[in-house]
C-alpha positions, 0 to 999 in steps of 0.5 A: 380166706383173708378179707381184702383191705378196704383201703387202697395201697396208697391210702395212709395207715391208721398209725400215720393218721393217729400221729398226724392227728396228735400233732395237729391237736398239739399245734392247735393247743399251742396256737390257742395258748400262745397266739392270744390277744393278751400275749400279742398285746404284751409283745407289741407293747414290749416292742414299742417300749424297746423302741423308746428305750433305744431312741433314748439311748441313741439320743443320750450317746449322740448328745455326749459324743457330738455336742459334749452335753453332760446333763444326765440329771437334767434329762431325768428331771424333765421326765419326772416333771412331765409325770408330775404335771399329768399323774400327780395332779390327777391324784390331787383331784381323786377322792377317797383312798386314791387321793394324793394326801391320803397316799402321802399320809400312809406310804410317803416313806415307801415312795421316797425310797422308790423314787430314789431308786428310780432316779439314781437308776436313770442317772447312772445309766445316762451317766455311763454313756460318757464312759462306755459305748452304746452297745455295752450299755444296752447289753449290760443293762440285761443284768437287771433280769436276774436281779429282777427274778431274784427280787420277784422270787422273794417279794412277789413269790414268783416261781420259775422253771429250769429254762428260766435259770438257764437263760439267767446263767447265759445272761450272766455269762454274757455280762461277764464276757462283755465287761472283759471285752470292753477292758481288752478292747480299750486297753490299747487306747489307755482308756480301760479304766474309764470303760470299766467305770461305765460298765460298773455304773450300768450294772449298778443302774440295772440293779436299781432298775430291778428294784424299781420294776418289782415295786412297779409291778406290785403297785400296778397290780395291787393298787393302780397305775396312776398311783405309781406314776403319780408318786414316782413323778412327785418324788422323782421331781423332788429328788432329781431337782435337789440333785440337779441343784447340788450338782449345778452348785458344786460344779461352778464352785469347783471350776472357780476354785481351779481358776483361782488356784491357777491364777495364784500360781 
């Protein structure tokens, strides 16, 4: 005679209980790994950074379209001056290996290259708003992601999974689609060449941003955040200041020569 089952007909079966327990355990492990303080803080800071970048982009586009303001280098120069006044001055009062003079003696040429890449990246991105749309600039700026991954692979020895490479492929496909859409959309208005110039400026600027970001990650992790911001503020101010003086000096001479030529005719 078979023994009666201790559980009633409506009770869950052992296999169902085991599967539910495994799912619950998996959810707990995922929650413990994903919803950590460091990850949540990183997401929050990333969203704040995205909002700041969006505000900068909208302001640059508004100045270009509404007031016809053409000052891409001046906008960057102000930012570098603020970094110089805060972080470079801070380094000047540090002691030991964190002192400004000590850093300049050992790594001045490296920070010149870093400052040049950062300055020109900012200049090209802001300059591109005069040729193409805000949406195109923001989307094409994502081209820096695959460049950043490639540089991180060789410089920072970062390693990625298959899903990362799939995301890069989708990103590159989107970049190509966006450039083609811009050219087709603006060809009717006879401004396709201008839009293409703007897209190329964004792509070059994104590559330079990738170089700057890889250097930033290395310096912040290996050295200090103050050193990166202070040296970028120093050489960014010098490089952008020189470029600003050159542009402001050449443009009036060019306008004057055109006016004299027109008067002579």
